[in-house]
C-alpha positions in Angstrom: 11.8 8.8 -32.9 9.8 5.7 -32.9 8.0 5.1 -29.4 8.5 1.9 -28.1 4.8 1.1 -25.9 4.0 -1.3 -23.5 1.4 -4.0 -25.0 -1.1 -5.3 -22.5 0.3 -9.1 -22.0 3.3 -7.2 -20.8 1.5 -5.2 -18.4 -0.4 -8.1 -16.8 2.9 -9.8 -16.5 4.3 -6.8 -14.6 1.6 -6.6 -12.5 1.5 -10.3 -11.3 5.3 -9.9 -10.7 4.7 -7.1 -8.6 2.0 -8.8 -6.6 4.2 -11.9 -6.3 7.7 -9.9 -5.0 5.8 -7.7 -2.7 2.3 -9.1 -1.9 -1.3 -8.2 -2.4 -4.2 -9.7 -4.3 -3.7 -10.7 -8.1 -6.4 -9.4 -10.5 -7.7 -7.4 -12.9 -10.5 -4.9 -11.2 -11.7 -3.2 -14.6 -10.5 -4.7 -18.2 -11.7 -1.9 -19.8 -9.6 0.4 -17.8 -6.7 -1.9 -18.3 -7.0 -1.4 -21.9 -7.4 2.4 -22.1 -3.8 2.3 -20.1 -2.3 0.6 -22.8 -4.0 2.7 -25.4 -4.0 6.0 -23.9 -0.3 7.3 -24.5 -1.0 6.3 -28.3 -4.1 8.7 -29.1 -4.6 11.1 -31.6 -7.0 13.7 -31.6 -8.0 15.4 -34.6 -4.9 14.0 -36.5 -2.4 15.1 -33.8 -1.1 13.1 -31.2 -2.7 13.6 -27.6 0.8 13.4 -25.8 3.8 14.4 -28.2 6.6 13.7 -25.6 7.7 10.5 -24.5 7.5 12.1 -20.8 3.7 12.8 -21.4 3.1 9.4 -22.8 4.7 8.2 -19.6 3.1 10.2 -17.1 -0.4 9.7 -19.0 0.3 5.8 -18.6 1.1 6.0 -14.7 -1.4 8.6 -14.2 -4.1 6.0 -15.9 -2.9 2.9 -13.8 -3.0 5.0 -10.2 -6.2 7.1 -11.2 -8.4 4.4 -13.0 -7.5 1.4 -10.4 -7.5 -1.3 -13.4 -5.6 -3.7 -10.9 -7.5 -5.2 -7.6 -3.9 -4.4 -5.8 -0.7 -2.9 -6.4 -1.5 -0.2 -8.4 1.1 2.6 -7.6 3.7 -0.4 -7.7 2.5 -1.6 -11.0 2.4 2.2 -12.5 5.9 2.9 -11.0 7.6 -0.4 -12.6 5.5 0.0 -15.9 6.7 3.9 -16.1 10.0 3.3 -15.6 10.0 -0.1 -18.1 8.6 2.2 -20.5 10.8 5.3 -20.3 13.8 2.5 -20.3 12.8 1.3 -23.3 12.9 4.7 -24.8 16.1 5.4 -23.8 15.5 7.3 -20.5 16.8 6.2 -17.4 14.8 7.4 -13.7 17.2 8.9 -11.4 15.4 9.6 -8.5 16.1 7.7 -4.9 13.3 5.3 -4.2 11.7 6.8 -1.2 11.2 9.8 -3.8 9.8 7.5 -6.5 7.3 6.2 -4.0 6.4 9.7 -2.4 5.7 11.0 -6.0 3.8 7.6 -6.9 1.4 8.2 -3.6 1.4 12.2 -4.4 -0.1 11.3 -8.0 -3.1 9.4 -6.3 -3.8 11.3 -3.4 -3.2 14.9 -4.8 -4.8 13.7 -8.1 -1.5 15.6 -10.0 -2.5 15.9 -13.7 -0.2 14.8 -16.6 1.4 17.8 -17.1 2.8 18.1 -13.5 3.5 14.4 -13.7 5.5 14.8 -17.2 7.5 17.7 -15.8 8.6 15.2 -12.3 9.4 12.8 -14.8 11.8 14.9 -17.1 13.1 16.4 -14.0 14.0 13.3 -12.4 15.3 11.3 -15.4 18.5 11.3 -17.9 19.3 9.9 -21.0 21.0 6.7 -21.2 
């Protein structure tokens, strides 16, 4: 299965739209960290994919936006939206209630969940399209 990733320009457009729709300040706080958000799910270590499953890739994507703060504002909302789009693009639909999604994203930020915990949550709250 070929994974369909988000590109930098798409992530910037998503963030812009999140701020337009829900408020906050526009802008990138750290361009290097933003580029790493896009590249992290694609990483190889010693010729082996570091994140093998689509859930692991989505989890590292979400974690990097929440944990690395690449945007001035709206990081949790952008993280959640981009994670959902990434999963959808790869044939997986999130089936959690909006409040559960919000709570889980806040939990990632406040309890510093690792990517394996996020991946497990995503897997248990999704279904194949």
